[in-house]
N, C-alpha and C positions, 0 to 999 in steps of 0.2 A: 741546777739543771732547769731549764726553762722549756715549757711546752708551748710551742707556737703553732697553733692550728689556724688554718684559713677559714674564713666564713663559710666557704663551700664545704669544707670537711665537717664543720660543726653542723651545718644544715643537713648533710648526708646522715650523720649520726642521729639527729633528731627525727628525720624521716624514717630511718630504719627502726628506731624505737617505737614510733607511732604505728608503723606497719606490723611490727611484731605484736604490739598490744591488740591491734585489730584482728589479727589472724589467730591469736591464741584463744582456744575454746574457753568459754566461761566455766565449763565443767573442769577443765585442767587447772585453771586459775583457782577455783574453789578447792580442788584437791590439795594444792600446794599451799594456799593461803586462805583457809576458810574464813569467811566474814561473819559466820554465825554457826551455832550448833544448837542442838536440842537437848533438853533434859526432860525425859518422860513426857514427850509430846508438847513440851513448852519450848517454843523457839526463842532463843536468846539473840537479841539484836547485836550488831557490831558495837564495839566499845567506842563511845564518843566522849568528848569533853564533858557534855552534860551528864552522862551516866557516871563518869569518873567523879564529877563534883558531887553527885548525889551519894555515891559511896563514901566520899569524904564527909559529907554532912551527917551521915549515920555512924561516922567513926568506924567504918568497916576495917577489920583486921585483914581483909582480903587485899587491900591496897596499902595499909599501914600495919604490918604484922607486929604482934606483941612478942616480946622476948622474955624468956625465963632468966633466972639468976646466972645461968651459965652462958647467956647470950644466944641460946637456941630459940628458934621460932616456935611459938605456942600455936597449936592448930586452932583455926577459927571454930567457933561453936556452930551447932546446927542452925541456931537462930541467925547467926552472922551470915551463913551461907544462903539461907532462905531469903534474907534481905537482899543479898546480891542477885540471886536468881530473879526476884521480883523486880528489882530496879532494871536489870538487863533485859527483861522480857517485855517491858512497856515503853511506848514512845515517851520522850521527855515530858510532854505536857501532862500525861497521865501520872507518871511517878512523882512529878512536882506537886500535883494536886493531892496525891496520897500522903506525901511528906508533910503537908500542911495540916492534916487531920490524923493525929496519932492513933486514935481508935480505929479509923478505917484502915490505916497502915497495918496495925496489929491483926485486924480481921483478915486482911488479904494474906498476911504471913501464915495465919492459922489455916486458911483455906488451901494455900499452896502446900503446907506441910502434910496434908492428907494424900497428896499425889506422889510424894517422894519416899521410897523405902529407906529406913534409917541406916541400913548397911551400906548405902551408896553415897551418903552425904559427904563424907570426907573426900572420896574420889571426885565428886562433882565440884567441891571447893577447889581442889587442885587443878581441875580442868579450867575453871574460871580464872584462876591465877595465871595459868599458862596463856589463856586468851588475852588477858590484860598485858602480860609481858610481851606477847607477840605484837600487840597494838603499839607498844612503846618501841619495840625493835624496828618497826617500820617507819618510825618518825625520823624526820630529817633533823640532825643536830644543828643547833644554832648557837650563837653567842661568840663565835670566833671573830676576832678583828680581821683576820686574814681570810679573804673569800677565795675559794678555789672551786673550780668546776671540774668534776670528774668526767673525763672523756675516755671511752674504752680504747684499748690498744688497737682494736680492729679498725678504728677510724683512720689509721695511717699516721705518718710522721707529721 
């Protein structure tokens, strides 16, 4: 089955998508796809490739979960979650600077730990994992040799 769309139909869809993007309130977009969230007055920034790489560098189980003997995910430790909060709350240039100085990084973790109630740390870790998963769910898959363009059915035959 072949989809043959005219250039005019494709342009109409592109214009409709742009119009919808411009008319959708930022508050509505934030409600359905939050770009950030806060943890006890600490604003976590959107997940970027830089923040993901920093989590990889500290071998965070937030992005590479450890498994027990039965293959079940082992929960991240409080320290692991605090590292993720710290990395996700700073601009890349700041967390890269901290990563270069282990003592400053540890001091920042300890300072952050005073702001987070121990009873909430696991839930915060799960919230961060969900945010990372959402970031990946919005990524456009690549790697297929066959290139397809999705055109909504509303664009017409």
